[in-house]
N, CA, C and O atoms as CSV, one atom per row, in Angstrom:
chain,resi,resn,atom,element,x,y,z
A,1,UNK,N,N,3.080,-8.131,4.485
A,1,UNK,CA,C,2.240,-7.196,3.761
A,1,UNK,C,C,2.853,-5.805,3.772
A,1,UNK,O,O,2.852,-5.125,2.746
A,2,UNK,N,N,3.374,-5.372,4.906
A,2,UNK,CA,C,3.872,-4.004,5.010
A,2,UNK,C,C,5.073,-3.780,4.097
A,2,UNK,O,O,5.220,-2.717,3.494
A,3,UNK,N,N,5.920,-4.788,4.006
A,3,UNK,CA,C,7.075,-4.691,3.107
A,3,UNK,C,C,6.619,-4.639,1.656
A,3,UNK,O,O,7.206,-3.926,0.842
A,4,UNK,N,N,5.583,-5.387,1.335
A,4,UNK,CA,C,5.084,-5.401,-0.052
A,4,UNK,C,C,4.556,-4.046,-0.471
A,4,UNK,O,O,4.823,-3.601,-1.587
A,5,UNK,N,N,3.808,-3.376,0.402
A,5,UNK,CA,C,3.266,-2.084,-0.027
A,5,UNK,C,C,4.386,-1.053,-0.172
A,5,UNK,O,O,4.299,-0.160,-1.014
A,6,UNK,N,N,5.427,-1.171,0.637
A,6,UNK,CA,C,6.584,-0.277,0.483
A,6,UNK,C,C,7.292,-0.573,-0.830
A,6,UNK,O,O,7.631,0.345,-1.577
A,7,UNK,N,N,7.520,-1.869,-1.118
A,7,UNK,CA,C,8.200,-2.242,-2.361
A,7,UNK,C,C,7.411,-1.808,-3.584
A,7,UNK,O,O,7.991,-1.314,-4.550
A,8,UNK,N,N,6.097,-1.986,-3.555
A,8,UNK,CA,C,5.268,-1.560,-4.684
A,8,UNK,C,C,5.382,-0.052,-4.892
A,8,UNK,O,O,5.506,0.419,-6.023
A,9,UNK,N,N,5.339,0.693,-3.808
A,9,UNK,CA,C,5.452,2.149,-3.913
A,9,UNK,C,C,6.799,2.542,-4.497
A,9,UNK,O,O,6.870,3.357,-5.417
A,10,UNK,N,N,7.860,1.964,-3.965
A,10,UNK,CA,C,9.201,2.308,-4.441
A,10,UNK,C,C,9.416,1.863,-5.879
A,10,UNK,O,O,10.039,2.584,-6.659
A,11,UNK,N,N,8.911,0.688,-6.243
A,11,UNK,CA,C,9.052,0.199,-7.618
A,11,UNK,C,C,8.332,1.101,-8.617
A,11,UNK,O,O,8.681,1.135,-9.797
A,12,UNK,N,N,7.328,1.828,-8.139
A,12,UNK,CA,C,6.583,2.743,-9.005
A,12,UNK,C,C,7.051,4.192,-8.852
A,12,UNK,O,O,6.378,5.126,-9.288
A,13,UNK,N,N,8.217,4.358,-8.223
A,13,UNK,CA,C,8.829,5.678,-8.061
A,13,UNK,C,C,7.892,6.706,-7.436
A,13,UNK,O,O,7.813,7.851,-7.881
A,14,UNK,N,N,7.188,6.275,-6.398
A,14,UNK,CA,C,6.307,7.175,-5.660
A,14,UNK,C,C,6.856,7.386,-4.263
A,14,UNK,O,O,7.467,6.486,-3.686
A,15,UNK,N,N,6.637,8.575,-3.719
A,15,UNK,CA,C,6.973,8.769,-2.319
A,15,UNK,C,C,5.699,8.574,-1.484
A,15,UNK,O,O,4.602,8.442,-2.027
A,16,UNK,N,N,5.864,8.560,-0.184
A,16,UNK,CA,C,4.708,8.298,0.680
A,16,UNK,C,C,3.621,9.353,0.522
A,16,UNK,O,O,2.435,9.030,0.577
A,17,UNK,N,N,4.005,10.585,0.331
A,17,UNK,CA,C,3.011,11.651,0.164
A,17,UNK,C,C,2.176,11.452,-1.095
A,17,UNK,O,O,0.970,11.698,-1.094
A,18,UNK,N,N,2.816,11.010,-2.155
A,18,UNK,CA,C,2.100,10.811,-3.419
A,18,UNK,C,C,1.071,9.688,-3.308
A,18,UNK,O,O,-0.070,9.850,-3.740
A,19,UNK,N,N,1.465,8.555,-2.735
A,19,UNK,CA,C,0.507,7.452,-2.628
A,19,UNK,C,C,-0.564,7.770,-1.592
A,19,UNK,O,O,-1.708,7.340,-1.735
A,20,UNK,N,N,-0.207,8.519,-0.548
A,20,UNK,CA,C,-1.200,8.934,0.446
A,20,UNK,C,C,-2.270,9.804,-0.209
A,20,UNK,O,O,-3.456,9.671,0.092
A,21,UNK,N,N,-1.847,10.692,-1.102
A,21,UNK,CA,C,-2.800,11.548,-1.808
A,21,UNK,C,C,-3.724,10.707,-2.686
A,21,UNK,O,O,-4.927,10.965,-2.742
A,22,UNK,N,N,-3.177,9.710,-3.368
A,22,UNK,CA,C,-3.982,8.819,-4.207
A,22,UNK,C,C,-5.017,8.093,-3.362
A,22,UNK,O,O,-6.155,7.898,-3.789
A,23,UNK,N,N,-4.610,7.690,-2.142
A,23,UNK,CA,C,-5.502,6.945,-1.251
A,23,UNK,C,C,-6.402,7.851,-0.410
A,23,UNK,O,O,-7.274,7.373,0.315
A,24,UNK,N,N,-6.184,9.156,-0.515
A,24,UNK,CA,C,-6.952,10.126,0.252
A,24,UNK,C,C,-6.768,9.951,1.762
A,24,UNK,O,O,-7.724,10.029,2.533
A,25,UNK,N,N,-5.523,9.714,2.159
A,25,UNK,CA,C,-5.158,9.654,3.573
A,25,UNK,C,C,-3.947,10.571,3.767
A,25,UNK,O,O,-3.322,10.996,2.795
A,26,UNK,N,N,-3.627,10.870,5.012
A,26,UNK,CA,C,-2.451,11.705,5.264
A,26,UNK,C,C,-1.177,10.889,5.062
A,26,UNK,O,O,-1.194,9.658,5.085
A,27,UNK,N,N,-0.081,11.605,4.864
A,27,UNK,CA,C,1.210,10.925,4.711
A,27,UNK,C,C,1.550,10.166,5.981
A,27,UNK,O,O,2.096,9.065,5.905
A,28,UNK,N,N,1.245,10.718,7.137
A,28,UNK,CA,C,1.563,10.033,8.400
A,28,UNK,C,C,0.747,8.753,8.563
A,28,UNK,O,O,1.251,7.763,9.092
A,29,UNK,N,N,-0.501,8.766,8.115
A,29,UNK,CA,C,-1.315,7.541,8.163
A,29,UNK,C,C,-0.721,6.489,7.252
A,29,UNK,O,O,-0.593,5.327,7.636
A,30,UNK,N,N,-0.354,6.897,6.034
A,30,UNK,CA,C,0.233,5.929,5.112
A,30,UNK,C,C,1.543,5.383,5.662
A,30,UNK,O,O,1.822,4.191,5.532
A,31,UNK,N,N,2.347,6.245,6.274
A,31,UNK,CA,C,3.599,5.802,6.879
A,31,UNK,C,C,3.339,4.736,7.935
A,31,UNK,O,O,4.093,3.769,8.041
A,32,UNK,N,N,2.288,4.905,8.709
A,32,UNK,CA,C,1.929,3.912,9.729
A,32,UNK,C,C,1.485,2.594,9.093
A,32,UNK,O,O,1.728,1.526,9.655
A,33,UNK,N,N,0.839,2.659,7.931
A,33,UNK,CA,C,0.495,1.420,7.211
A,33,UNK,C,C,1.771,0.667,6.845
A,33,UNK,O,O,1.885,-0.534,7.093
A,34,UNK,N,N,2.724,1.378,6.254
A,34,UNK,CA,C,3.962,0.731,5.807
A,34,UNK,C,C,4.787,0.178,6.956
A,34,UNK,O,O,5.446,-0.852,6.811
A,35,UNK,N,N,4.756,0.846,8.079
A,35,UNK,CA,C,5.566,0.406,9.222
A,35,UNK,C,C,4.871,-0.668,10.049
A,35,UNK,O,O,5.495,-1.291,10.908
A,36,UNK,N,N,3.580,-0.889,9.797
A,36,UNK,CA,C,2.844,-1.897,10.544
A,36,UNK,C,C,2.253,-1.398,11.848
A,36,UNK,O,O,1.692,-2.183,12.613
A,37,UNK,N,N,2.370,-0.094,12.117
A,37,UNK,CA,C,1.801,0.470,13.340
A,37,UNK,C,C,0.297,0.647,13.247
A,37,UNK,O,O,-0.375,0.833,14.262
A,38,UNK,N,N,-0.235,0.591,12.031
A,38,UNK,CA,C,-1.664,0.762,11.808
A,38,UNK,C,C,-2.117,-0.289,10.808
A,38,UNK,O,O,-1.495,-0.464,9.760
A,39,UNK,N,N,-3.200,-0.990,11.130
A,39,UNK,CA,C,-3.740,-1.976,10.192
A,39,UNK,C,C,-4.263,-1.273,8.944
A,39,UNK,O,O,-4.844,-0.191,9.019
A,40,UNK,N,N,-4.049,-1.900,7.816
A,40,UNK,CA,C,-4.495,-1.340,6.546
A,40,UNK,C,C,-5.961,-1.740,6.344
A,40,UNK,O,O,-6.263,-2.932,6.277
A,41,UNK,N,N,-6.868,-0.776,6.248
A,41,UNK,CA,C,-8.288,-1.108,6.040
A,41,UNK,C,C,-8.508,-1.804,4.697
A,41,UNK,O,O,-7.744,-1.614,3.751
A,42,UNK,N,N,-9.542,-2.592,4.635
A,42,UNK,CA,C,-9.816,-3.352,3.412
A,42,UNK,C,C,-10.009,-2.451,2.206
A,42,UNK,O,O,-9.586,-2.806,1.105
A,43,UNK,N,N,-10.642,-1.286,2.383
A,43,UNK,CA,C,-10.849,-0.398,1.237
A,43,UNK,C,C,-9.519,0.158,0.723
A,43,UNK,O,O,-9.380,0.422,-0.471
A,44,UNK,N,N,-8.552,0.335,1.608
A,44,UNK,CA,C,-7.226,0.790,1.190
A,44,UNK,C,C,-6.492,-0.343,0.471
A,44,UNK,O,O,-5.813,-0.107,-0.529
A,45,UNK,N,N,-6.626,-1.576,0.980
A,45,UNK,CA,C,-6.027,-2.725,0.290
A,45,UNK,C,C,-6.563,-2.841,-1.133
A,45,UNK,O,O,-5.805,-3.084,-2.072
A,46,UNK,N,N,-7.854,-2.668,-1.282
A,46,UNK,CA,C,-8.477,-2.758,-2.606
A,46,UNK,C,C,-7.968,-1.629,-3.499
A,46,UNK,O,O,-7.650,-1.857,-4.666
A,47,UNK,N,N,-7.889,-0.420,-2.958
A,47,UNK,CA,C,-7.395,0.721,-3.741
A,47,UNK,C,C,-5.947,0.512,-4.163
A,47,UNK,O,O,-5.578,0.825,-5.295
A,48,UNK,N,N,-5.124,-0.018,-3.258
A,48,UNK,CA,C,-3.730,-0.303,-3.609
A,48,UNK,C,C,-3.638,-1.359,-4.698
A,48,UNK,O,O,-2.844,-1.225,-5.629
A,49,UNK,N,N,-4.447,-2.410,-4.588
A,49,UNK,CA,C,-4.387,-3.476,-5.591
A,49,UNK,C,C,-4.810,-2.963,-6.958
A,49,UNK,O,O,-4.237,-3.359,-7.973
A,50,UNK,N,N,-5.801,-2.093,-6.995
A,50,UNK,CA,C,-6.231,-1.510,-8.270
A,50,UNK,C,C,-5.170,-0.571,-8.826
A,50,UNK,O,O,-4.874,-0.595,-10.020
A,51,UNK,N,N,-4.602,0.255,-7.956
A,51,UNK,CA,C,-3.601,1.218,-8.421
A,51,UNK,C,C,-2.368,0.517,-8.990
A,51,UNK,O,O,-1.856,0.910,-10.038
A,52,UNK,N,N,-1.895,-0.516,-8.303
A,52,UNK,CA,C,-0.686,-1.216,-8.729
A,52,UNK,C,C,-0.968,-2.386,-9.668
A,52,UNK,O,O,-0.040,-3.031,-10.157
A,53,UNK,N,N,-2.254,-2.660,-9.919
A,53,UNK,CA,C,-2.658,-3.758,-10.802
A,53,UNK,C,C,-2.112,-5.101,-10.314
A,53,UNK,O,O,-1.558,-5.883,-11.087
A,54,UNK,N,N,-2.281,-5.344,-9.024
A,54,UNK,CA,C,-1.927,-6.624,-8.413
A,54,UNK,C,C,-3.124,-7.080,-7.576
A,54,UNK,O,O,-4.035,-6.299,-7.303
A,55,UNK,N,N,-3.109,-8.331,-7.180
A,55,UNK,CA,C,-4.214,-8.826,-6.366
A,55,UNK,C,C,-4.019,-8.445,-4.899
A,55,UNK,O,O,-2.902,-8.193,-4.449
A,56,UNK,N,N,-5.113,-8.410,-4.178
A,56,UNK,CA,C,-5.037,-8.205,-2.730
A,56,UNK,C,C,-4.243,-9.342,-2.106
A,56,UNK,O,O,-3.496,-9.126,-1.152
A,57,UNK,N,N,-4.397,-10.548,-2.634
A,57,UNK,CA,C,-3.625,-11.693,-2.139
A,57,UNK,C,C,-2.126,-11.448,-2.266
A,57,UNK,O,O,-1.355,-11.846,-1.392
A,58,UNK,N,N,-1.711,-10.799,-3.341
A,58,UNK,CA,C,-0.285,-10.477,-3.496
A,58,UNK,C,C,0.155,-9.507,-2.406
A,58,UNK,O,O,1.193,-9.705,-1.774
A,59,UNK,N,N,-0.624,-8.474,-2.190
A,59,UNK,CA,C,-0.271,-7.498,-1.162
A,59,UNK,C,C,-0.205,-8.163,0.210
A,59,UNK,O,O,0.663,-7.835,1.019
A,60,UNK,N,N,-1.108,-9.081,0.469
A,60,UNK,CA,C,-1.125,-9.778,1.765
A,60,UNK,C,C,-0.050,-10.843,1.884
A,60,UNK,O,O,0.141,-11.415,2.957
A,61,UNK,N,N,0.652,-11.115,0.793
A,61,UNK,CA,C,1.724,-12.106,0.826
A,61,UNK,C,C,1.249,-13.539,0.659
A,61,UNK,O,O,1.972,-14.481,0.981
A,62,UNK,N,N,0.028,-13.703,0.154
A,62,UNK,CA,C,-0.522,-15.046,-0.038
A,62,UNK,C,C,-0.124,-15.658,-1.376
A,62,UNK,O,O,-0.138,-16.878,-1.541
A,63,UNK,N,N,0.231,-14.795,-2.330
A,63,UNK,CA,C,0.718,-15.257,-3.631
A,63,UNK,C,C,1.927,-14.427,-4.017
A,63,UNK,O,O,2.207,-13.392,-3.412
A,64,UNK,N,N,2.631,-14.891,-5.022
A,64,UNK,CA,C,3.792,-14.150,-5.504
A,64,UNK,C,C,3.517,-13.451,-6.830
A,64,UNK,O,O,4.450,-13.005,-7.497
A,65,UNK,N,N,2.265,-13.350,-7.215
A,65,UNK,CA,C,1.891,-12.693,-8.466
A,65,UNK,C,C,0.806,-11.694,-8.222
A,65,UNK,O,O,0.353,-11.033,-9.157
């Protein structure tokens, strides 16, 4: 999951600060999500899936679409 959220961010040409602002979290919190040091809350997973137009299952690595 952590690699997927990094790949989605990079594929959309966003830096960590930009996506953190979209999610209304600090850049350091978002960095911890990507590195796996902090569990990603369900509301953040939902926000990421809506922003990137992918399913939560994709972000979690359960599907490839």
